[in-house]
TORDRENPA-645460 format. One record per atom (N, C-alpha, C): residue number from 0; x, y, z. Coordinates in Angstrom, 2 decimals, always signed. Layout:
N
{NUM; {X; Y; Z}},
...
//
This chain:
189
{0; {-3.68; +29.47; -22.29}},
{0; {-3.00; +29.90; -21.09}},
{0; {-1.53; +29.56; -21.24}},
{1; {-0.67; +30.50; -21.03}},
{1; {+0.75; +30.22; -21.19}},
{1; {+1.47; +30.33; -19.86}},
{2; {+2.52; +29.55; -19.71}},
{2; {+3.27; +29.53; -18.45}},
{2; {+3.85; +30.90; -18.12}},
{3; {+4.15; +31.70; -19.12}},
{3; {+4.75; +33.00; -18.84}},
{3; {+3.79; +33.93; -18.12}},
{4; {+2.48; +33.72; -18.24}},
{4; {+1.50; +34.57; -17.56}},
{4; {+1.08; +33.99; -16.21}},
{5; {+1.62; +32.86; -15.87}},
{5; {+1.15; +32.10; -14.72}},
{5; {+1.13; +32.91; -13.42}},
{6; {+2.20; +33.61; -13.11}},
{6; {+2.26; +34.32; -11.84}},
{6; {+1.58; +35.67; -11.85}},
{7; {+1.22; +36.18; -13.01}},
{7; {+0.73; +37.55; -13.11}},
{7; {-0.78; +37.67; -13.08}},
{8; {-1.50; +36.57; -12.97}},
{8; {-2.96; +36.63; -13.07}},
{8; {-3.60; +36.97; -11.73}},
{9; {-4.60; +37.81; -11.78}},
{9; {-5.37; +38.16; -10.59}},
{9; {-6.42; +37.09; -10.34}},
{10; {-7.04; +37.17; -9.18}},
{10; {-8.14; +36.25; -8.87}},
{10; {-9.27; +36.42; -9.89}},
{11; {-9.56; +37.66; -10.24}},
{11; {-10.62; +37.91; -11.24}},
{11; {-10.27; +37.24; -12.57}},
{12; {-9.00; +37.31; -12.97}},
{12; {-8.58; +36.65; -14.21}},
{12; {-8.77; +35.14; -14.10}},
{13; {-8.36; +34.54; -12.98}},
{13; {-8.51; +33.10; -12.79}},
{13; {-9.97; +32.67; -12.87}},
{14; {-10.85; +33.46; -12.26}},
{14; {-12.28; +33.13; -12.29}},
{14; {-12.80; +33.17; -13.72}},
{15; {-12.41; +34.19; -14.47}},
{15; {-12.90; +34.31; -15.86}},
{15; {-12.25; +33.29; -16.80}},
{16; {-10.99; +32.93; -16.56}},
{16; {-10.26; +32.03; -17.46}},
{16; {-10.53; +30.55; -17.20}},
{17; {-10.90; +30.17; -15.98}},
{17; {-11.04; +28.76; -15.63}},
{17; {-12.07; +28.08; -16.53}},
{18; {-11.73; +26.89; -16.97}},
{18; {-12.63; +26.10; -17.81}},
{18; {-12.70; +24.68; -17.28}},
{19; {-13.78; +24.01; -17.62}},
{19; {-13.91; +22.59; -17.34}},
{19; {-13.08; +21.85; -18.38}},
{20; {-12.21; +20.99; -17.90}},
{20; {-11.32; +20.21; -18.78}},
{20; {-11.75; +18.75; -18.71}},
{21; {-11.95; +18.16; -19.88}},
{21; {-12.37; +16.76; -19.95}},
{21; {-11.34; +15.86; -20.64}},
{22; {-10.38; +16.45; -21.31}},
{22; {-9.34; +15.69; -22.01}},
{22; {-8.00; +16.02; -21.37}},
{23; {-7.29; +14.98; -20.94}},
{23; {-6.07; +15.17; -20.17}},
{23; {-4.86; +14.54; -20.85}},
{24; {-3.71; +15.11; -20.55}},
{24; {-2.45; +14.48; -20.96}},
{24; {-2.20; +13.29; -20.03}},
{25; {-1.32; +12.42; -20.44}},
{25; {-1.08; +11.20; -19.66}},
{25; {-0.11; +11.42; -18.50}},
{26; {+0.65; +12.52; -18.50}},
{26; {+1.63; +12.70; -17.43}},
{26; {+0.92; +12.91; -16.09}},
{27; {+1.42; +12.24; -15.05}},
{27; {+0.75; +12.28; -13.75}},
{27; {+0.91; +13.64; -13.06}},
{28; {-0.08; +13.98; -12.26}},
{28; {+0.00; +15.16; -11.40}},
{28; {+0.56; +14.68; -10.06}},
{29; {+1.68; +15.24; -9.61}},
{29; {+2.25; +14.77; -8.34}},
{29; {+1.27; +14.95; -7.18}},
{30; {+1.10; +13.92; -6.35}},
{30; {+0.17; +14.02; -5.21}},
{30; {+0.53; +15.19; -4.29}},
{31; {+1.81; +15.51; -4.19}},
{31; {+2.23; +16.62; -3.33}},
{31; {+1.65; +17.94; -3.84}},
{32; {+1.57; +18.09; -5.15}},
{32; {+1.00; +19.31; -5.72}},
{32; {-0.49; +19.40; -5.39}},
{33; {-1.19; +18.28; -5.47}},
{33; {-2.61; +18.27; -5.14}},
{33; {-2.82; +18.51; -3.64}},
{34; {-1.96; +17.96; -2.82}},
{34; {-2.07; +18.20; -1.38}},
{34; {-1.85; +19.67; -1.05}},
{35; {-0.94; +20.31; -1.76}},
{35; {-0.71; +21.75; -1.58}},
{35; {-1.98; +22.54; -1.95}},
{36; {-2.61; +22.16; -3.04}},
{36; {-3.87; +22.80; -3.46}},
{36; {-4.93; +22.61; -2.38}},
{37; {-5.07; +21.38; -1.89}},
{37; {-6.08; +21.08; -0.87}},
{37; {-5.80; +21.84; +0.43}},
{38; {-4.52; +21.97; +0.78}},
{38; {-4.15; +22.66; +2.02}},
{38; {-4.62; +24.11; +2.00}},
{39; {-4.65; +24.73; +0.84}},
{39; {-5.15; +26.10; +0.71}},
{39; {-6.66; +26.11; +0.53}},
{40; {-7.19; +25.19; -0.25}},
{40; {-8.63; +25.16; -0.55}},
{40; {-9.48; +24.98; +0.70}},
{41; {-8.96; +24.30; +1.71}},
{41; {-9.76; +24.03; +2.91}},
{41; {-10.07; +25.30; +3.71}},
{42; {-9.54; +26.42; +3.27}},
{42; {-9.87; +27.69; +3.92}},
{42; {-11.20; +28.25; +3.42}},
{43; {-11.96; +27.45; +2.70}},
{43; {-13.31; +27.86; +2.29}},
{43; {-14.16; +28.10; +3.54}},
{44; {-15.12; +29.02; +3.47}},
{44; {-15.96; +29.29; +4.63}},
{44; {-16.90; +28.12; +4.94}},
{45; {-17.18; +27.92; +6.22}},
{45; {-18.18; +26.94; +6.64}},
{45; {-18.87; +27.46; +7.89}},
{46; {-20.06; +26.94; +8.18}},
{46; {-20.91; +27.51; +9.22}},
{46; {-20.96; +26.69; +10.50}},
{47; {-20.21; +25.66; +10.61}},
{47; {-20.26; +24.79; +11.77}},
{47; {-18.96; +24.94; +12.54}},
{48; {-18.80; +24.19; +13.62}},
{48; {-17.55; +24.26; +14.38}},
{48; {-16.45; +23.44; +13.72}},
{49; {-16.81; +22.56; +12.82}},
{49; {-15.84; +21.70; +12.15}},
{49; {-16.18; +21.63; +10.66}},
{50; {-15.14; +21.57; +9.84}},
{50; {-15.36; +21.47; +8.40}},
{50; {-16.19; +20.22; +8.09}},
{51; {-17.13; +20.32; +7.14}},
{51; {-17.98; +19.17; +6.84}},
{51; {-17.39; +18.22; +5.80}},
{52; {-16.18; +18.45; +5.32}},
{52; {-15.65; +17.69; +4.19}},
{52; {-14.46; +16.82; +4.56}},
{53; {-14.24; +15.86; +3.67}},
{53; {-13.01; +15.06; +3.67}},
{53; {-12.77; +14.61; +2.24}},
{54; {-11.61; +13.99; +1.98}},
{54; {-11.21; +13.66; +0.62}},
{54; {-10.71; +12.23; +0.52}},
{55; {-10.86; +11.66; -0.66}},
{55; {-10.14; +10.43; -1.03}},
{55; {-9.44; +10.75; -2.35}},
{56; {-8.11; +10.69; -2.33}},
{56; {-7.28; +10.99; -3.50}},
{56; {-6.83; +9.67; -4.11}},
{57; {-7.13; +9.47; -5.39}},
{57; {-6.81; +8.21; -6.06}},
{57; {-5.95; +8.52; -7.28}},
{58; {-4.77; +7.91; -7.34}},
{58; {-3.87; +8.11; -8.48}},
{58; {-3.05; +6.83; -8.65}},
{59; {-2.21; +6.83; -9.69}},
{59; {-1.36; +5.67; -9.93}},
{59; {-2.17; +4.40; -10.10}},
{60; {-1.70; +3.32; -9.49}},
{60; {-2.38; +2.03; -9.61}},
{60; {-3.75; +2.01; -8.92}},
{61; {-3.98; +2.90; -7.98}},
{61; {-5.28; +2.97; -7.31}},
{61; {-6.41; +3.31; -8.26}},
{62; {-6.07; +3.93; -9.37}},
{62; {-7.08; +4.30; -10.38}},
{62; {-7.84; +3.08; -10.89}},
{63; {-7.15; +1.95; -11.01}},
{63; {-7.79; +0.76; -11.58}},
{63; {-8.96; +0.29; -10.71}},
{64; {-8.84; +0.46; -9.41}},
{64; {-9.93; +0.09; -8.49}},
{64; {-11.16; +0.96; -8.76}},
{65; {-10.94; +2.26; -8.90}},
{65; {-12.06; +3.18; -9.16}},
{65; {-12.68; +2.88; -10.53}},
{66; {-11.85; +2.62; -11.52}},
{66; {-12.36; +2.31; -12.86}},
{66; {-13.21; +1.05; -12.83}},
{67; {-12.74; +0.03; -12.13}},
{67; {-13.50; -1.22; -12.01}},
{67; {-14.85; -0.97; -11.35}},
{68; {-14.86; -0.18; -10.28}},
{68; {-16.11; +0.13; -9.57}},
{68; {-17.06; +0.92; -10.46}},
{69; {-16.52; +1.87; -11.21}},
{69; {-17.36; +2.68; -12.11}},
{69; {-17.98; +1.81; -13.19}},
{70; {-17.21; +0.90; -13.74}},
{70; {-17.74; +0.01; -14.78}},
{70; {-18.83; -0.90; -14.22}},
{71; {-18.66; -1.34; -12.98}},
{71; {-19.71; -2.14; -12.34}},
{71; {-20.98; -1.31; -12.14}},
{72; {-20.80; -0.05; -11.73}},
{72; {-21.96; +0.83; -11.50}},
{72; {-22.73; +1.11; -12.78}},
{73; {-22.01; +1.10; -13.91}},
{73; {-22.65; +1.37; -15.20}},
{73; {-22.82; +0.11; -16.04}},
{74; {-22.89; -1.04; -15.39}},
{74; {-22.97; -2.32; -16.11}},
{74; {-24.24; -2.43; -16.96}},
{75; {-25.22; -1.58; -16.72}},
{75; {-26.46; -1.59; -17.52}},
{75; {-26.24; -1.01; -18.92}},
{76; {-25.12; -0.35; -19.15}},
{76; {-24.84; +0.22; -20.48}},
{76; {-24.59; -0.89; -21.50}},
{77; {-24.85; -0.61; -22.78}},
{77; {-24.47; -1.58; -23.81}},
{77; {-22.95; -1.75; -23.82}},
{78; {-22.50; -2.85; -24.36}},
{78; {-21.07; -3.17; -24.34}},
{78; {-20.21; -2.07; -24.96}},
{79; {-20.67; -1.49; -26.06}},
{79; {-19.91; -0.42; -26.71}},
{79; {-19.79; +0.80; -25.78}},
{80; {-20.86; +1.09; -25.05}},
{80; {-20.83; +2.20; -24.10}},
{80; {-19.87; +1.95; -22.96}},
{81; {-19.86; +0.72; -22.46}},
{81; {-18.93; +0.36; -21.39}},
{81; {-17.48; +0.46; -21.84}},
{82; {-17.24; +0.01; -23.07}},
{82; {-15.87; +0.06; -23.61}},
{82; {-15.41; +1.51; -23.75}},
{83; {-16.29; +2.37; -24.26}},
{83; {-15.95; +3.80; -24.41}},
{83; {-15.71; +4.44; -23.04}},
{84; {-16.54; +4.08; -22.06}},
{84; {-16.38; +4.61; -20.72}},
{84; {-15.04; +4.18; -20.13}},
{85; {-14.72; +2.91; -20.28}},
{85; {-13.44; +2.42; -19.76}},
{85; {-12.26; +3.13; -20.42}},
{86; {-12.33; +3.30; -21.73}},
{86; {-11.24; +4.00; -22.44}},
{86; {-11.08; +5.42; -21.91}},
{87; {-12.20; +6.11; -21.68}},
{87; {-12.12; +7.47; -21.16}},
{87; {-11.55; +7.49; -19.74}},
{88; {-12.06; +6.61; -18.89}},
{88; {-11.61; +6.59; -17.50}},
{88; {-10.12; +6.29; -17.39}},
{89; {-9.59; +5.50; -18.32}},
{89; {-8.16; +5.18; -18.31}},
{89; {-7.31; +6.42; -18.60}},
{90; {-7.90; +7.46; -19.21}},
{90; {-7.14; +8.67; -19.53}},
{90; {-7.09; +9.66; -18.37}},
{91; {-7.80; +9.40; -17.29}},
{91; {-7.86; +10.32; -16.16}},
{91; {-6.68; +10.04; -15.23}},
{92; {-5.75; +11.00; -15.06}},
{92; {-4.59; +10.76; -14.20}},
{92; {-4.92; +10.69; -12.71}},
{93; {-5.90; +11.49; -12.25}},
{93; {-6.19; +11.57; -10.82}},
{93; {-7.70; +11.66; -10.60}},
{94; {-8.17; +10.95; -9.59}},
{94; {-9.56; +11.04; -9.14}},
{94; {-9.53; +11.59; -7.71}},
{95; {-10.35; +12.61; -7.46}},
{95; {-10.47; +13.15; -6.10}},
{95; {-11.94; +13.14; -5.70}},
{96; {-12.26; +12.33; -4.69}},
{96; {-13.61; +12.30; -4.15}},
{96; {-13.69; +13.37; -3.06}},
{97; {-14.67; +14.26; -3.18}},
{97; {-14.92; +15.27; -2.15}},
{97; {-16.20; +14.84; -1.44}},
{98; {-16.06; +14.57; -0.16}},
{98; {-17.10; +13.91; +0.62}},
{98; {-17.56; +14.83; +1.75}},
{99; {-18.87; +14.85; +1.98}},
{99; {-19.47; +15.69; +3.01}},
{99; {-20.24; +14.82; +4.00}},
{100; {-20.05; +15.09; +5.27}},
{100; {-20.85; +14.46; +6.31}},
{100; {-22.28; +15.00; +6.19}},
{101; {-23.27; +14.11; +6.11}},
{101; {-24.66; +14.55; +5.94}},
{101; {-25.34; +14.73; +7.29}},
{102; {-25.75; +15.95; +7.57}},
{102; {-26.48; +16.26; +8.79}},
{102; {-27.94; +15.83; +8.65}},
{103; {-28.56; +15.46; +9.77}},
{103; {-29.99; +15.14; +9.78}},
{103; {-30.85; +16.40; +9.79}},
{104; {-30.23; +17.53; +10.08}},
{104; {-30.96; +18.80; +10.11}},
{104; {-30.84; +19.46; +8.74}},
{105; {-31.98; +19.74; +8.15}},
{105; {-32.01; +20.26; +6.77}},
{105; {-31.17; +21.53; +6.61}},
{106; {-31.31; +22.48; +7.51}},
{106; {-30.57; +23.74; +7.40}},
{106; {-29.06; +23.49; +7.44}},
{107; {-28.63; +22.64; +8.37}},
{107; {-27.20; +22.33; +8.47}},
{107; {-26.72; +21.61; +7.21}},
{108; {-27.54; +20.68; +6.69}},
{108; {-27.20; +19.95; +5.46}},
{108; {-26.99; +20.94; +4.32}},
{109; {-27.89; +21.91; +4.18}},
{109; {-27.77; +22.90; +3.11}},
{109; {-26.52; +23.76; +3.29}},
{110; {-26.26; +24.21; +4.52}},
{110; {-25.06; +25.00; +4.80}},
{110; {-23.80; +24.20; +4.44}},
{111; {-23.79; +22.93; +4.84}},
{111; {-22.62; +22.09; +4.57}},
{111; {-22.42; +21.85; +3.08}},
{112; {-23.52; +21.66; +2.35}},
{112; {-23.41; +21.47; +0.90}},
{112; {-22.86; +22.73; +0.23}},
{113; {-23.37; +23.89; +0.66}},
{113; {-22.87; +25.15; +0.09}},
{113; {-21.38; +25.34; +0.41}},
{114; {-20.99; +25.06; +1.65}},
{114; {-19.59; +25.21; +2.04}},
{114; {-18.70; +24.26; +1.25}},
{115; {-19.14; +23.02; +1.08}},
{115; {-18.35; +22.04; +0.33}},
{115; {-18.25; +22.43; -1.14}},
{116; {-19.31; +23.00; -1.68}},
{116; {-19.27; +23.49; -3.06}},
{116; {-18.28; +24.65; -3.20}},
{117; {-18.25; +25.54; -2.20}},
{117; {-17.27; +26.63; -2.22}},
{117; {-15.85; +26.07; -2.16}},
{118; {-15.65; +25.03; -1.36}},
{118; {-14.35; +24.37; -1.28}},
{118; {-13.95; +23.82; -2.65}},
{119; {-14.88; +23.18; -3.34}},
{119; {-14.58; +22.62; -4.66}},
{119; {-14.20; +23.73; -5.64}},
{120; {-14.89; +24.85; -5.56}},
{120; {-14.53; +25.97; -6.44}},
{120; {-13.13; +26.47; -6.11}},
{121; {-12.77; +26.53; -4.83}},
{121; {-11.40; +26.88; -4.46}},
{121; {-10.40; +25.91; -5.10}},
{122; {-10.71; +24.62; -5.02}},
{122; {-9.82; +23.61; -5.62}},
{122; {-9.66; +23.88; -7.11}},
{123; {-10.77; +24.15; -7.79}},
{123; {-10.71; +24.41; -9.23}},
{123; {-9.82; +25.61; -9.55}},
{124; {-10.00; +26.69; -8.82}},
{124; {-9.22; +27.91; -9.10}},
{124; {-7.75; +27.72; -8.77}},
{125; {-7.46; +27.10; -7.64}},
{125; {-6.06; +26.87; -7.26}},
{125; {-5.36; +25.94; -8.25}},
{126; {-6.08; +24.93; -8.71}},
{126; {-5.50; +24.02; -9.71}},
{126; {-5.28; +24.76; -11.03}},
{127; {-6.25; +25.56; -11.44}},
{127; {-6.13; +26.30; -12.70}},
{127; {-4.91; +27.21; -12.67}},
{128; {-4.66; +27.81; -11.52}},
{128; {-3.49; +28.67; -11.36}},
{128; {-2.20; +27.90; -11.64}},
{129; {-2.20; +26.60; -11.35}},
{129; {-1.03; +25.74; -11.59}},
{129; {-1.13; +25.00; -12.92}},
{130; {-2.09; +25.42; -13.75}},
{130; {-2.31; +24.81; -15.07}},
{130; {-2.67; +23.33; -14.97}},
{131; {-3.48; +23.03; -13.96}},
{131; {-4.05; +21.71; -13.77}},
{131; {-5.55; +21.86; -14.01}},
{132; {-6.11; +21.01; -14.85}},
{132; {-7.53; +21.10; -15.18}},
{132; {-8.33; +20.00; -14.51}},
{133; {-9.64; +20.18; -14.55}},
{133; {-10.52; +19.17; -13.95}},
{133; {-11.94; +19.35; -14.44}},
{134; {-12.70; +18.28; -14.24}},
{134; {-14.14; +18.33; -14.42}},
{134; {-14.75; +17.84; -13.11}},
{135; {-15.77; +18.55; -12.65}},
{135; {-16.48; +18.23; -11.41}},
{135; {-17.70; +17.40; -11.78}},
{136; {-17.71; +16.13; -11.39}},
{136; {-18.80; +15.22; -11.72}},
{136; {-19.64; +14.95; -10.47}},
{137; {-20.95; +14.83; -10.69}},
{137; {-21.87; +14.41; -9.63}},
{137; {-22.64; +13.19; -10.15}},
{138; {-23.12; +12.38; -9.22}},
{138; {-23.76; +11.13; -9.61}},
{138; {-25.01; +10.88; -8.78}},
{139; {-25.96; +10.15; -9.37}},
{139; {-27.14; +9.70; -8.64}},
{139; {-26.72; +8.67; -7.59}},
{140; {-27.51; +8.58; -6.54}},
{140; {-27.19; +7.66; -5.44}},
{140; {-27.01; +6.22; -5.91}},
{141; {-27.86; +5.75; -6.84}},
{141; {-27.77; +4.35; -7.26}},
{141; {-26.46; +4.05; -7.99}},
{142; {-25.86; +5.07; -8.60}},
{142; {-24.58; +4.88; -9.28}},
{142; {-23.43; +4.92; -8.27}},
{143; {-23.49; +5.87; -7.35}},
{143; {-22.36; +6.09; -6.44}},
{143; {-22.38; +5.13; -5.24}},
{144; {-23.53; +4.55; -4.91}},
{144; {-23.65; +3.72; -3.71}},
{144; {-22.64; +2.56; -3.67}},
{145; {-22.50; +1.75; -4.73}},
{145; {-21.52; +0.66; -4.66}},
{145; {-20.09; +1.16; -4.54}},
{146; {-19.81; +2.30; -5.13}},
{146; {-18.47; +2.89; -5.04}},
{146; {-18.22; +3.37; -3.62}},
{147; {-19.23; +4.00; -3.01}},
{147; {-19.11; +4.46; -1.62}},
{147; {-18.76; +3.29; -0.71}},
{148; {-19.50; +2.20; -0.84}},
{148; {-19.30; +1.05; +0.03}},
{148; {-17.88; +0.51; -0.10}},
{149; {-17.40; +0.40; -1.32}},
{149; {-16.07; -0.18; -1.57}},
{149; {-14.95; +0.72; -1.07}},
{150; {-15.13; +2.04; -1.12}},
{150; {-14.07; +2.97; -0.73}},
{150; {-14.16; +3.39; +0.74}},
{151; {-15.11; +2.82; +1.47}},
{151; {-15.22; +3.15; +2.89}},
{151; {-15.88; +4.49; +3.16}},
{152; {-16.71; +4.93; +2.24}},
{152; {-17.48; +6.16; +2.44}},
{152; {-18.76; +5.75; +3.16}},
{153; {-18.96; +6.32; +4.33}},
{153; {-20.07; +5.91; +5.19}},
{153; {-21.43; +6.27; +4.60}},
{154; {-22.44; +5.57; +5.07}},
{154; {-23.81; +5.77; +4.60}},
{154; {-24.26; +7.21; +4.82}},
{155; {-23.84; +7.82; +5.93}},
{155; {-24.26; +9.19; +6.24}},
{155; {-23.34; +10.24; +5.62}},
{156; {-22.59; +9.84; +4.60}},
{156; {-21.75; +10.78; +3.86}},
{156; {-22.22; +10.87; +2.42}},
{157; {-22.05; +12.05; +1.85}},
{157; {-22.44; +12.30; +0.46}},
{157; {-21.19; +12.63; -0.35}},
{158; {-21.08; +12.04; -1.53}},
{158; {-20.03; +12.43; -2.47}},
{158; {-20.55; +13.67; -3.20}},
{159; {-20.06; +14.84; -2.80}},
{159; {-20.50; +16.10; -3.41}},
{159; {-19.89; +16.23; -4.80}},
{160; {-18.71; +15.69; -4.96}},
{160; {-18.10; +15.74; -6.27}},
{160; {-17.01; +14.71; -6.43}},
{161; {-16.92; +14.19; -7.63}},
{161; {-15.76; +13.39; -8.03}},
{161; {-15.05; +14.27; -9.04}},
{162; {-13.86; +14.73; -8.68}},
{162; {-13.09; +15.60; -9.56}},
{162; {-12.13; +14.74; -10.36}},
{163; {-12.24; +14.83; -11.69}},
{163; {-11.32; +14.15; -12.60}},
{163; {-10.26; +15.19; -12.95}},
{164; {-8.99; +14.88; -12.65}},
{164; {-7.95; +15.90; -12.63}},
{164; {-6.76; +15.49; -13.50}},
{165; {-6.17; +16.47; -14.18}},
{165; {-4.95; +16.22; -14.93}},
{165; {-4.45; +17.46; -15.64}},
{166; {-3.27; +17.32; -16.20}},
{166; {-2.71; +18.38; -17.05}},
{166; {-3.41; +18.34; -18.40}},
{167; {-3.39; +19.45; -19.11}},
{167; {-4.13; +19.54; -20.36}},
{167; {-3.35; +20.37; -21.37}},
{168; {-3.71; +20.20; -22.64}},
{168; {-3.12; +20.99; -23.72}},
{168; {-4.10; +21.99; -24.30}},
{169; {-5.36; +21.62; -24.39}},
{169; {-6.37; +22.46; -25.04}},
{169; {-7.30; +23.09; -24.00}},
{170; {-7.54; +24.39; -24.19}},
{170; {-8.48; +25.11; -23.33}},
{170; {-9.76; +25.34; -24.12}},
{171; {-10.89; +24.79; -23.66}},
{171; {-12.15; +25.01; -24.38}},
{171; {-12.54; +26.49; -24.38}},
{172; {-13.33; +26.85; -25.37}},
{172; {-13.86; +28.22; -25.41}},
{172; {-14.79; +28.43; -24.22}},
{173; {-14.90; +29.67; -23.82}},
{173; {-15.80; +30.01; -22.71}},
{173; {-17.25; +29.91; -23.17}},
{174; {-18.11; +29.47; -22.26}},
{174; {-19.55; +29.50; -22.52}},
{174; {-20.01; +30.95; -22.37}},
{175; {-20.99; +31.31; -23.17}},
{175; {-21.56; +32.65; -23.03}},
{175; {-22.20; +32.79; -21.65}},
{176; {-22.10; +33.98; -21.10}},
{176; {-22.74; +34.28; -19.83}},
{176; {-23.88; +35.26; -20.06}},
{177; {-24.93; +35.10; -19.31}},
{177; {-26.06; +36.03; -19.37}},
{177; {-25.59; +37.39; -18.85}},
{178; {-25.89; +38.46; -19.57}},
{178; {-25.48; +39.79; -19.08}},
{178; {-26.03; +40.04; -17.68}},
{179; {-25.23; +40.67; -16.85}},
{179; {-25.60; +40.91; -15.46}},
{179; {-26.93; +41.64; -15.34}},
{180; {-27.17; +42.61; -16.21}},
{180; {-28.41; +43.38; -16.09}},
{180; {-29.66; +42.54; -16.33}},
{181; {-29.51; +41.33; -16.88}},
{181; {-30.65; +40.44; -17.09}},
{181; {-30.92; +39.52; -15.89}},
{182; {-29.96; +39.43; -14.98}},
{182; {-30.12; +38.51; -13.85}},
{182; {-30.00; +39.21; -12.49}},
{183; {-29.81; +40.52; -12.49}},
{183; {-29.64; +41.28; -11.25}},
{183; {-30.87; +42.15; -11.01}},
{184; {-31.45; +42.02; -9.84}},
{184; {-32.53; +42.90; -9.40}},
{184; {-31.99; +43.73; -8.25}},
{185; {-32.19; +45.03; -8.30}},
{185; {-31.71; +45.92; -7.25}},
{185; {-32.91; +46.56; -6.57}},
{186; {-32.95; +46.47; -5.26}},
{186; {-33.96; +47.14; -4.45}},
{186; {-33.24; +48.24; -3.68}},
{187; {-33.69; +49.45; -3.84}},
{187; {-33.02; +50.57; -3.19}},
{187; {-34.01; +51.44; -2.43}},
{188; {-35.18; +50.92; -2.14}},
{188; {-36.18; +51.71; -1.40}},
{188; {-36.40; +51.14; -0.02}},
//
């Protein structure tokens, strides 16, 4: 992806070009740029009277707190695994927790999860347009629970995604997609 094509891409191009980025440059992403992305991304559709999501944006020195919590959550790993995890986490310029209020009603919970997932996809596309990459991570409850408690994420909230965000140099190759005619059923009667 080159900066000269940045303004000329259509939404269809952004959808096809976007990739999951796991390796980041060390230069920080300005929080103002991420706030601009979030300000647009929150226009994702939702089915309730109020958006089901909120965010915790972690950058700069705040990253060390998240790294410490993650290492505690994965303390069952062998020492070499913990060291590799810490080294990787130190390379992440920005952490964004996307949090959803969990409804007690199953249908509402499903609607809210779908809406929050659409929001995350908006974030991914808007960031990609600005040549900012990310990987969307999800975690089992036993891993995320101590992190939730420490960051003030309430018991009735779910971390739908932890987005690891930063600038990048390398764009991974696209994964093959199943041809549409193999996954589309049309009923016309």
